[in-house]
C-alpha positions as CSV (number, residue, x, y, z in Angstrom):
1,M,11.4,133.5,160.6
2,E,11.3,136.7,158.6
3,M,12.2,140.2,159.7
4,N,12.9,143.5,158.0
5,L,16.5,144.5,158.5
6,P,18.6,147.1,156.7
7,P,21.6,145.8,154.7
8,L,25.2,146.6,155.7
9,S,25.4,150.2,156.7
10,A,27.8,152.6,154.9
11,A,29.0,154.2,158.1
12,C,30.2,153.1,161.6
13,F,27.4,153.1,164.2
14,V,29.8,154.3,166.9
15,T,31.7,157.1,165.1
16,G,29.5,157.9,162.1
17,R,32.6,157.7,159.9
18,P,32.0,156.1,156.4
19,F,33.5,152.6,155.9
20,A,36.3,152.3,153.3
21,E,36.2,149.4,150.8
22,G,38.0,146.4,152.3
23,E,37.6,147.6,155.9
24,R,36.6,145.0,158.5
25,V,33.1,145.6,159.9
26,A,31.5,144.0,162.9
27,S,27.7,143.6,162.6
28,F,25.5,143.1,165.6
29,L,21.8,142.1,165.6
30,V,20.2,143.8,168.6
31,R,16.7,143.8,170.2
32,Q,15.9,146.7,172.4
33,G,13.6,145.9,175.4
34,Q,10.2,144.4,174.4
35,S,10.2,146.0,171.0
36,P,9.5,143.5,168.2
37,E,12.1,145.2,166.0
38,V,15.6,143.8,165.5
39,L,18.2,146.4,164.7
40,R,21.5,145.9,162.9
41,H,24.4,147.9,164.1
42,D,27.5,147.9,161.9
43,V,30.7,149.1,163.7
44,A,34.3,149.4,162.4
45,A,36.1,146.3,163.7
46,G,38.6,148.6,165.6
47,M,35.7,150.3,167.4
48,A,33.9,147.1,168.3
49,P,35.3,147.1,171.9
50,A,33.9,150.6,172.4
51,Y,30.4,149.6,171.1
52,V,27.8,149.3,173.9
53,P,24.6,147.7,172.7
54,A,21.4,149.4,173.7
55,G,19.7,146.0,174.2
56,E,20.4,142.3,174.0
57,V,22.7,141.1,171.2
58,A,21.4,138.0,169.4
59,C,24.5,137.4,167.3
60,S,27.5,139.2,165.7
61,W,30.0,138.6,163.0
62,V,32.8,140.4,161.2
63,Q,32.9,140.9,157.4
64,V,34.8,142.9,154.9
65,Y,33.0,146.0,153.7
66,K,32.1,146.2,150.0
67,P,30.0,149.2,148.9
68,R,26.7,148.4,147.3
69,R,26.7,148.7,143.6
70,G,23.3,150.1,142.4
71,D,19.9,149.4,143.9
72,G,19.4,145.8,142.8
73,D,16.3,144.5,144.5
74,A,16.3,146.7,147.6
75,A,13.2,145.1,149.1
76,R,14.7,141.6,148.9
77,A,18.0,142.8,150.4
78,M,16.1,144.1,153.4
79,K,14.5,140.8,154.2
80,L,16.3,138.9,156.9
81,T,15.2,135.3,156.6
82,A,16.6,132.2,158.2
83,E,18.2,131.4,154.8
84,N,19.8,134.9,154.5
85,L,21.1,134.8,158.1
86,F,22.6,131.3,157.5
87,V,24.3,132.4,154.3
88,T,25.7,135.5,156.0
89,L,27.0,133.6,159.1
90,A,28.2,130.5,157.3
91,D,30.0,132.4,154.5
92,P,33.8,131.5,154.7
93,A,34.6,135.2,154.2
94,T,32.7,136.1,157.4
95,E,34.6,135.8,160.7
96,A,32.1,134.2,162.9
97,T,32.2,134.5,166.7
98,P,32.2,131.4,168.9
99,G,28.6,132.2,170.0
100,N,27.3,132.0,166.5
101,T,28.3,128.4,166.0
102,R,25.1,127.1,167.7
103,L,23.0,129.4,165.6
104,V,24.6,128.3,162.3
105,Q,24.1,124.7,163.3
106,F,20.4,125.2,164.2
107,L,19.8,127.2,161.0
108,A,21.4,124.4,158.9
109,L,19.1,121.9,160.6
110,L,16.1,124.2,159.9
111,L,17.0,124.8,156.3
112,E,17.7,121.1,155.7
113,R,14.2,120.3,156.8
114,K,12.9,123.1,154.4
115,R,15.0,121.5,151.7
116,L,16.9,124.7,151.1
117,L,20.1,122.9,152.2
118,R,21.1,119.4,151.1
119,P,23.5,117.4,153.3
120,R,26.6,116.3,151.5
121,G,28.4,114.3,154.2
122,R,31.3,115.3,156.4
123,S,34.6,117.0,155.8
124,A,37.7,114.9,155.5
125,D,38.6,115.5,159.2
126,G,35.0,114.6,160.2
127,G,34.6,117.8,162.3
128,K,32.2,119.6,159.9
129,M,29.0,118.8,158.1
130,L,28.9,119.8,154.4
131,Y,25.7,121.3,153.1
132,E,24.9,122.4,149.5
133,H,22.7,125.4,149.1
134,A,19.8,124.5,146.8
135,R,19.7,127.8,144.9
136,S,23.3,128.8,144.6
137,K,24.9,125.3,144.6
138,L,27.5,126.6,147.0
139,V,28.8,124.1,149.6
140,Y,29.0,125.4,153.2
141,E,30.9,123.8,156.1
142,V,29.1,123.8,159.4
143,P,30.8,122.5,162.6
144,A,29.3,119.2,163.7
145,G,27.5,119.5,166.9
146,E,25.7,117.6,169.7
147,W,21.9,117.9,169.5
148,D,21.3,117.5,173.2
149,P,18.7,119.4,175.2
150,E,21.3,122.0,176.4
151,F,22.0,122.9,172.8
152,F,18.3,123.7,172.1
153,L,18.0,125.7,175.3
154,Q,20.9,127.8,174.3
155,V,19.6,128.3,170.8
156,Q,16.2,129.2,172.2
157,T,17.8,132.0,174.2
158,Q,19.6,133.3,171.1
159,L,16.5,133.1,169.0
160,S,14.3,134.8,171.6
161,V,16.4,137.9,171.0
162,L,15.6,137.8,167.3
163,V,11.9,136.7,167.3
164,G,10.8,137.5,170.9
165,P,10.4,135.3,173.9
166,P,8.5,132.0,173.6
167,R,4.8,132.3,174.1
168,T,3.5,130.9,177.3
169,P,0.7,128.4,176.7
170,V,-2.7,129.5,177.7
171,A,-4.1,127.3,180.4
172,E,-7.3,125.6,179.4
173,P,-10.2,126.2,181.7
174,Q,-10.9,123.3,184.0
175,P,-14.4,122.0,184.3
176,A,-16.2,122.7,187.5
177,P,-16.5,119.7,189.9
178,A,-19.9,118.0,189.7
């Protein structure tokens, strides 16, 4: 899963007012209609109730605004990969919404299979799985979950907003009766 997505905006999507350093910002990933493009709308946390998405929201989170220092690798910063989305949503400084828990759990499973996350057991209370990020060596806590069919149906709904609806299989032509 890879999409182009701008980094954190410098101004509120609702009011257009520039963010101040340390201000809480709510970020929304939105798909408008049948467009393949996923948009990121950053809104001052106080204005989040007034935000009306122009499409379906895949996920949202709240983070503290830090202005970008220099360009860095701008092209890399614009790539939204499963790994970048996981790191953003699982970051302890990010205030996740309850709806993102499934997405974080699914991304952890996906990244573990790609060997980008290494399982490190459970937390002391047993309620969270610990994963070490292969590149940064940071340890992330992910709520332990149930991998039942309902879980995957709900994640499929969330992911369809990000990557589009699932493709319907093409029916194979049936041979004519003899």
